[in-house]
C-alpha positions, 0 to 999 in steps of 0.5 A: 422813634426807638432810642438805643443810647440809653443802653449805655445807662443800662451798661453803667447800672448793670456794673454797679449791680454786679459789685454787689455779688462780688464775693461769689465764684465767677460764673458766666452763662453759656449761650450760642451768640450768633444763634441768639443774634440770628433769633433776635433779628427774626423777632424784630422782623416780626415785631414790625407788624405793629402799629407805631404805638410811641409815636405821636402820630398814633393817637388811638387806643390807650397805649403809652410808651413806658418812660426810659427809667421804667424800661431800664430798670425793668430790663436791670431787674430781669438780670436777678428775676426777683419774684415778689411773693415772699421775701426770700424771692424779692428782698429789695424789689418787695421793699421797693413795691412797698414803697411805690404803692405807699406813694400811690396811696398817698397820691390819692389821700390815703392816711392808712392803706393796704395794697400790692402791684398785680398783673392788670386793672382786671386782676385789681378790680377782681381783688377790690370786688373780692375784698368787698364781698368779704366785707359785705357778703349779701348784696349787689354790686352796681356799676355804670353802663359805661363802666369797664366789662371787667366788672360784670365779668368778675362779679360773675366769676366771684358769684356776685350779683351785678347791675348796671346803672344807666348813664347821663349824656356825658356818660357818667353814671346818672346819679338819679337812677343809682338812687332809684336803684339803692331805694330798692335796697340790697346793694352792697358795693357801688363802683365809681369810674374815674375815667371810663375807657371809652370816653374818659368820663369821671362819674361824680364820686363827690355825690355818690359819697353823699348817697353812701351816708343814707344808704350805707354802701360800700364805694370802690373806684376804678381809677385804672385809666384816670387815676393820675389825673389827680395831679393835673391842674387843667380839670374842670371844678366838677371833675377835680371835685370827683378826684379830691373825693377819692380819699373817702372810697373804700377801695381804689384801683390804677393802672401804672401802665397806662398814664404812670409810664410803666411797661404792661402789666402794672395794675395796683389795688389799694384798700383804705382799711389795713385790717381788710388783709384779714380776708387774705389769711392763708397758710403756706408751709414752706414759703413765709420763713425768711423774715417776720416782715409782711410778705407781699404774697400774704396780701394778694390773690396772685402768687408769683409776681415779677419784681421787675414791674415794682423796681421799674415803677420804683425808678420812675417815681424817683426820677418823676415824682408824683407832685403838683405842678412837676414834670410828671403832672405837666405831662398829664396836663399837656395831654388833656390841653391836646384833647381840648384843642382837638374838640375845639377843632371838631366844634369848628368844622363842618365835617365833625359832630363832636362829642361830649367835652373831654374830661380828661384826654379822650375825644369822641366824634362822629362824621356828619352824615344824613343818618346813623349808618351812613355816619358809621360808614363814614368813620370806618372810611375815615379810619382807614384813610387816617391810617394810610397817612400814618395817623392812627385812630380808634373806633367806638360804637355808640349806643342808642341811649348816648347817640340820641344826645351826641347827634340828634340830627342823625336819622335813627336807622340803627341802634348804634353808630360808629364814632372816631375816637383818640386817646391823646396820652403822650405830652407830644400829642399837644405839639403834634395836634396841628399835623394830626387835625390836618391829617384828620380833615383830609382822611374825613373829606375823603370819606364823603363818599363812603 
């Protein structure tokens, strides 16, 4: 499961890197090799207490192993440990970040942009909402009831009013509910989620843009999970239209540490209007003197930021260009194929109640039972039984408003019902699906008496 042969490529790259510093007098850091070996061994033993995230039988949460190019480039950069705040802390890595971010902006159709990498989608959304507050100082932020909790929490941090909007049966923002709220006025920003973390639902951005023409609000796209699916060639026409409309949003967030094959944490925030960089203006009396070029710390809320993150993303994009029909895009499509195949299996099996048709690569389903509470008990039992056979799934608490749509046959003895959930993010999930469904069926059957 863990490749060690690729370390030879790191050794070769280190030699190339070191040659660039031959003019320096010799220097070797001193450390106790045996003590280091012992501590690393102890560390490895502790790390065994984890789920097998890189393995195809891990089909639970949205955890995808970084590509070897990202992992090795990150390690290579750590030998220098650049800081992408000011150019004197990370000259090469800052340029690499600008290039990598520009490639993401181009992917989403931005002709102009301002953006940078950050620690996570949470911080990226914080920055996008912070800019939105400056651009439109008065008004409320709206997001769907299935949007990430980040938005409500970050609005609280920023002192912005926040309201959630009801969702439809596919867990997307209900456009009728949205327009009803817009009619009341006072809305500054609407968050469109393209790939909710619960079900992978994509809000209908193409229709929200039409509402923007009438009501004049700002649109922020939270594509932290789903953004890269703009490259997939097997989306439905409706979902494709939502992704194609991203170019008209005022800001976009995407997490390369999800489908972008990067280590944690690597988020990205993009602003369509570069002039909004004026909101970041600040003075640092000792930082920005090594170059007249823009320093990334001048357009970000974070100060010190790992240059290794930018180097890893840049290297991955060089190896796997973000182009339609390319190797990277085919990997996304393979995950979606696996999700569609799992959904079809669920629909033809009496033990399951299939949830909404997957829009990306997340699948949600319930276990057949007489009531919501019984279905929840059975889901927990199947979850545990599957794990005993090395198939790792996830659980989802489904609220009443969605349970009514997805499982009307269950007696309503609870306000929620627990479902099973899989994020089929790895391309290998497509080929492993027969084994996954066999283990799932065994676990579901074993949970009959729960």
